[in-house]
C-alpha positions in Angstrom: 0.0 0.0 0.0 1.4 3.4 -1.0 1.4 6.4 1.3 0.2 9.6 -0.2 0.9 13.0 1.4 -2.0 15.5 1.2 -1.6 19.1 2.2 -4.5 20.4 4.3 -5.2 23.9 5.6 -5.8 24.1 9.4 -6.6 27.1 11.5 -6.9 28.2 15.1 -10.0 30.5 14.7 -12.0 28.7 17.4 -9.2 29.1 20.0 -8.7 32.8 19.1 -12.5 33.4 19.2 -12.9 31.8 22.6 -9.9 33.7 24.0 -11.6 36.9 22.8 -14.9 35.7 24.3 -17.0 36.3 21.2 -19.6 34.1 19.6 -19.4 32.7 16.1 -22.2 35.1 15.1 -20.2 38.1 16.4 -17.1 37.1 14.5 -19.2 36.5 11.4 -20.7 40.0 11.6 -17.3 41.5 12.1 -15.8 39.9 9.0 -18.9 40.0 6.8 -19.9 36.3 6.5 -22.6 34.1 8.0 -22.2 32.2 11.2 -22.4 29.0 9.1 -19.2 30.1 7.3 -17.4 30.5 10.7 -18.7 27.1 11.8 -17.4 25.5 8.6 -14.1 27.2 9.0 -13.7 26.1 12.6 -14.5 22.5 11.7 -12.0 22.6 8.8 -14.8 22.0 6.2 -14.2 25.2 4.3 -11.1 27.0 3.1 -11.5 30.8 3.1 -10.8 33.1 0.2 -7.6 35.2 0.6 -9.9 38.2 1.3 -11.8 36.4 4.1 -8.5 35.1 5.6 -7.2 38.7 5.6 -10.4 40.0 7.3 -10.1 37.4 10.0 -6.4 38.1 10.5 -7.1 41.8 10.7 -9.9 41.3 13.2 -7.6 39.3 15.5 -4.7 41.7 14.8 -2.5 38.9 13.5 -1.1 37.8 10.2 -2.8 35.3 8.0 0.1 32.9 8.7 -0.6 33.1 12.5 -4.1 31.8 11.9 -4.0 29.5 8.9 -1.3 26.9 8.5 -0.6 24.1 6.0 -0.1 20.7 7.4 0.9 17.5 5.6 -1.5 14.6 6.2 -0.6 11.1 5.2 -3.3 8.9 3.7 -3.2 5.4 2.3 -3.6 5.1 -1.4 -5.1 1.9 -2.6 -4.1 1.2 -6.2 -6.3 -1.8 -6.6 -9.2 -1.5 -9.1 
């Protein structure tokens, strides 16, 4: 079985939001999206546009790189058909 490395985008939005003691809806309002977008971001189900990543970083007074990080994830690749 061959190992395949996939690059995934992870973030620490939930941690930062909880430290700031704001709700998902409050963060959504501040960066101009719905709370469903914030939920999806926190769960890792949605990758933001560069503009949204910038707005989130600006809100937390951080750089994009301090919030969003690329991580290598190994997965098994099954070549059988």
